[in-house]
C-alpha positions as a Markdown table, in Angstrom:
| # | Residue | x | y | z |
|---|---|---|---|---|
| 1 | Unk | 71.5 | -25.7 | -34.5 |
| 2 | Unk | 73.1 | -23.6 | -31.8 |
| 3 | Unk | 73.5 | -19.8 | -32.5 |
| 4 | Unk | 75.9 | -17.9 | -30.3 |
| 5 | Unk | 75.7 | -14.1 | -29.9 |
| 6 | Unk | 78.6 | -11.8 | -28.9 |
| 7 | Unk | 79.0 | -8.2 | -27.6 |
| 8 | Unk | 76.0 | -5.9 | -28.3 |
| 9 | Unk | 74.0 | -8.8 | -29.8 |
| 10 | Unk | 73.9 | -10.3 | -26.3 |
| 11 | Unk | 72.3 | -7.1 | -25.0 |
| 12 | Unk | 69.8 | -7.1 | -27.8 |
| 13 | Unk | 68.8 | -10.8 | -27.6 |
| 14 | Unk | 69.2 | -11.1 | -23.8 |
| 15 | Unk | 71.0 | -14.4 | -24.2 |
| 16 | Unk | 74.4 | -15.8 | -25.1 |
| 17 | Unk | 73.0 | -18.6 | -27.3 |
| 18 | Unk | 69.8 | -20.2 | -28.5 |
| 19 | Unk | 68.8 | -23.3 | -30.4 |
| 20 | Unk | 67.1 | -22.8 | -33.8 |
| 21 | Unk | 65.6 | -25.5 | -35.9 |
| 22 | Unk | 64.1 | -25.7 | -39.4 |
| 23 | Unk | 66.3 | -23.3 | -41.4 |
| 24 | Unk | 68.3 | -24.6 | -44.3 |
| 25 | Unk | 70.8 | -21.8 | -44.8 |
| 26 | Unk | 72.4 | -18.7 | -43.1 |
| 27 | Unk | 70.1 | -16.3 | -45.0 |
| 28 | Unk | 67.0 | -18.0 | -43.6 |
| 29 | Unk | 68.6 | -18.3 | -40.1 |
| 30 | Unk | 69.1 | -14.5 | -40.0 |
| 31 | Unk | 65.5 | -14.0 | -41.2 |
| 32 | Unk | 64.3 | -16.2 | -38.4 |
| 33 | Unk | 66.4 | -14.3 | -35.8 |
| 34 | Unk | 64.9 | -11.0 | -37.0 |
| 35 | Unk | 61.5 | -12.6 | -36.5 |
| 36 | Unk | 62.4 | -13.7 | -33.0 |
| 37 | Unk | 64.3 | -10.5 | -31.8 |
| 38 | Unk | 62.7 | -7.8 | -33.9 |
| 39 | Unk | 63.7 | -4.4 | -35.1 |
| 40 | Unk | 66.6 | -3.9 | -32.7 |
| 41 | Unk | 68.3 | -7.1 | -34.0 |
| 42 | Unk | 67.6 | -6.2 | -37.7 |
| 43 | Unk | 69.0 | -2.7 | -37.3 |
| 44 | Unk | 72.1 | -4.0 | -35.5 |
| 45 | Unk | 72.9 | -6.6 | -38.1 |
| 46 | Unk | 71.6 | -5.1 | -41.4 |
| 47 | Unk | 72.1 | -1.9 | -43.2 |
| 48 | Unk | 69.9 | -1.4 | -46.3 |
| 49 | Unk | 69.2 | -5.1 | -46.5 |
| 50 | Unk | 72.8 | -6.2 | -46.3 |
| 51 | Unk | 74.8 | -7.5 | -43.4 |
| 52 | Unk | 76.6 | -4.5 | -41.8 |
| 53 | Unk | 80.3 | -4.1 | -42.6 |
| 54 | Unk | 82.8 | -5.9 | -40.4 |
| 55 | Unk | 80.2 | -8.4 | -39.0 |
| 56 | Unk | 81.5 | -11.9 | -39.0 |
| 57 | Unk | 79.4 | -15.0 | -39.1 |
| 58 | Unk | 81.1 | -18.3 | -38.4 |
| 59 | Unk | 79.7 | -21.7 | -39.4 |
| 60 | Unk | 81.3 | -24.4 | -37.2 |
| 61 | Unk | 84.3 | -22.1 | -36.8 |
| 62 | Unk | 84.7 | -21.2 | -40.4 |
| 63 | Unk | 83.9 | -17.7 | -41.9 |
| 64 | Unk | 80.9 | -18.0 | -44.2 |
| 65 | Unk | 82.6 | -15.6 | -46.6 |
| 66 | Unk | 84.9 | -18.6 | -47.4 |
| 67 | Unk | 82.0 | -21.0 | -47.7 |
| 68 | Unk | 78.8 | -20.1 | -49.6 |
| 69 | Unk | 78.1 | -16.9 | -47.8 |
| 70 | Unk | 74.5 | -16.4 | -46.9 |
| 71 | Unk | 73.6 | -19.5 | -48.9 |
| 72 | Unk | 75.8 | -21.7 | -46.6 |
| 73 | Unk | 73.8 | -24.9 | -45.9 |
| 74 | Unk | 73.0 | -25.6 | -42.3 |
| 75 | Unk | 72.4 | -28.9 | -40.4 |
| 76 | Unk | 70.8 | -29.4 | -37.0 |
| 77 | Unk | 74.2 | -30.1 | -35.2 |
| 78 | Unk | 75.9 | -26.9 | -36.6 |
| 79 | Unk | 77.1 | -24.0 | -34.5 |
| 80 | Unk | 76.8 | -20.5 | -35.8 |
| 81 | Unk | 78.6 | -17.6 | -34.1 |
| 82 | Unk | 77.7 | -14.0 | -34.9 |
| 83 | Unk | 80.3 | -11.4 | -34.1 |
| 84 | Unk | 79.6 | -7.7 | -34.4 |
| 85 | Unk | 82.5 | -5.3 | -35.1 |
| 86 | Unk | 84.8 | -4.9 | -32.1 |
| 87 | Unk | 86.2 | -1.5 | -31.0 |
| 88 | Unk | 89.4 | -1.0 | -29.3 |
| 89 | Unk | 92.6 | 0.9 | -29.3 |
């Protein structure tokens, strides 16, 4: 599946997107991304083991909060987009 990164996650990962295979749900995908990108990614995305507030994860354009959350099943042709909170004013 394709994973797209936005804002500060692009700085942490050094890429706009990657291909990841062999994960069956969003929870395992995030675990795999922590394995790939390490502590900086984990600290950016997680707070006390939970996804940081205001982060949005889209599965084929749909917010996982309206699917099965972290248990949302994934297929090889899916697209996941991870959006950190955006500032502005």
